[in-house]
C-alpha positions in Angstrom: -7.5 -5.4 10.0 -4.1 -7.0 9.3 -1.8 -4.6 7.4 1.6 -5.6 5.9 4.0 -2.6 6.1 7.2 -2.3 4.1 9.9 0.4 4.0 13.4 0.3 2.6 14.7 2.8 5.3 13.7 3.8 8.8 13.6 7.4 7.8 10.8 10.0 7.2 7.5 8.6 8.2 8.5 4.9 8.4 8.2 4.5 12.2 5.3 7.0 12.5 3.4 4.9 9.9 3.7 1.7 12.0 2.7 3.6 15.2 -0.3 5.3 13.5 -1.6 2.0 12.1 -1.3 0.3 15.5 -2.9 3.3 17.2 -5.9 2.8 14.8 -6.2 -0.7 16.0 -4.6 -2.5 13.1 -2.4 -5.5 13.4 0.9 -5.0 11.5 3.4 -7.3 9.9 6.7 -5.6 9.2 9.0 -6.0 6.2 12.2 -4.6 4.8 14.0 -2.2 7.1 11.2 -2.5 9.6 12.1 -6.1 10.2 15.3 -7.4 11.7 15.6 -10.4 9.4 14.6 -9.3 5.9 16.4 -7.6 3.1 15.6 -3.9 3.3 15.8 -3.0 -0.4 12.5 -1.5 -1.7 11.9 -4.2 -4.4 12.2 -7.1 -1.9 10.4 -5.3 1.0 7.5 -4.2 -1.2 7.2 -7.6 -2.7 7.0 -9.3 0.7 4.2 -7.0 1.8 2.3 -7.4 -1.4 2.6 -11.2 -1.3 0.9 -11.1 2.1 -2.1 -9.4 0.5 -2.0 -11.7 -2.5 -2.0 -14.7 -0.3 -4.7 -13.2 1.9 -2.6 -13.3 5.1 -2.9 -9.5 5.2 -6.0 -7.5 4.3 -4.0 -4.6 2.8 -0.5 -3.3 2.7 1.4 0.0 2.9 4.7 0.1 1.1 7.3 2.9 1.2 10.5 4.0 -0.3 12.2 7.4 -0.8 9.8 8.5 -3.6 7.2 5.7 -3.2 7.4 5.0 -6.9 9.7 1.9 -6.7 7.6 0.5 -3.9 4.5 0.9 -6.0 6.1 -0.7 -9.0 7.4 -3.7 -7.1 4.1 -4.3 -5.4 2.2 -4.1 -8.7 4.3 -7.0 -10.0 2.7 -9.4 -7.6 -0.5 -11.1 -8.9 -3.7 -9.6 -7.6 -2.1 -6.4 -6.4 -3.4 -2.9 -7.3 -0.9 -0.5 -5.6 -1.4 3.2 -5.7 1.1 5.9 -5.0 -0.8 8.5 -3.0 0.6 11.9 -2.0 -2.7 13.3 -0.6 -6.1 12.3 0.8 -8.2 12.8 -2.4 -5.8 10.6 -4.4 -6.1 7.9 -1.7 -9.9 8.1 -1.6 -10.0 7.8 -5.4 -7.6 4.9 -5.5 -9.8 2.9 -3.1 -13.1 4.0 -4.9 -12.3 3.8 -8.6 -9.3 1.4 -8.6 -10.1 -0.9 -5.7 -6.5 -0.4 -4.7 -5.3 -2.9 -2.0 -1.8 -1.5 -1.5 -1.0 2.0 -0.5 2.4 3.3 -1.6 3.9 6.3 0.1 7.0 8.5 -0.2 9.2 8.5 2.9 10.7 11.8 1.7 7.6 13.8 0.7 4.9 12.6 3.2 4.6 14.6 6.4 3.0 13.1 9.5 0.0 15.4 9.0 -0.4 14.2 5.4 0.0 10.6 6.6 -2.9 10.9 8.9 -5.1 12.5 6.2 -4.1 9.9 3.6 -4.8 7.0 6.1 -8.2 8.5 7.0 -9.2 8.6 3.3 -7.7 5.2 2.5 -9.5 3.4 5.3 -12.8 5.3 4.9 -12.8 4.4 1.2 -14.8 1.6 -0.3 -14.6 0.2 -3.8 -17.2 1.5 -6.1 -20.1 -0.7 -7.2 -20.7 1.3 -10.4 -20.6 -1.1 -13.4 -18.1 1.0 -15.3 -15.8 1.1 -12.3 -16.1 -2.7 -11.7 -15.5 -3.3 -15.5 -12.2 -1.3 -15.3 -11.0 -3.3 -12.3 -12.0 -6.6 -14.0 -10.1 -5.5 -17.1 -7.0 -5.1 -14.9 -7.3 -8.7 -13.9 -7.6 -9.7 -17.6 -4.5 -7.7 -18.4 -2.6 -9.4 -15.5 -3.5 -12.9 -16.8 -2.7 -12.1 -20.4 1.0 -11.5 -19.7 
């Protein structure tokens, strides 16, 4: 799977995230502070990663900033993106199942390497729900996005 990865700093789990994704066999494309030729700020870095998902040049993305909140907000401004800020594995599993999230947002400050592994396990094991109510909610998000 091709995963776009963005971080606004090379601190906390930033480098460990890239290493862990590659160890799991994913191809990564790097943005922000992880790239030598991109603006590192969280809004621009997260946008770049999210645009890869939106354009289907990446299957999913992981975006990071100090709290993860700004990275999630920026990614969610890109059409077709459903970014979820996840601090634990159950939240990551739920985001994939009920929200069909395609971008994982993480805190560089608050996520440990042990938590990172658990969150990634849950995220990549998760599949979008096929339940009609769940699909209706995700479809409604698309309607909201197009009614701006």
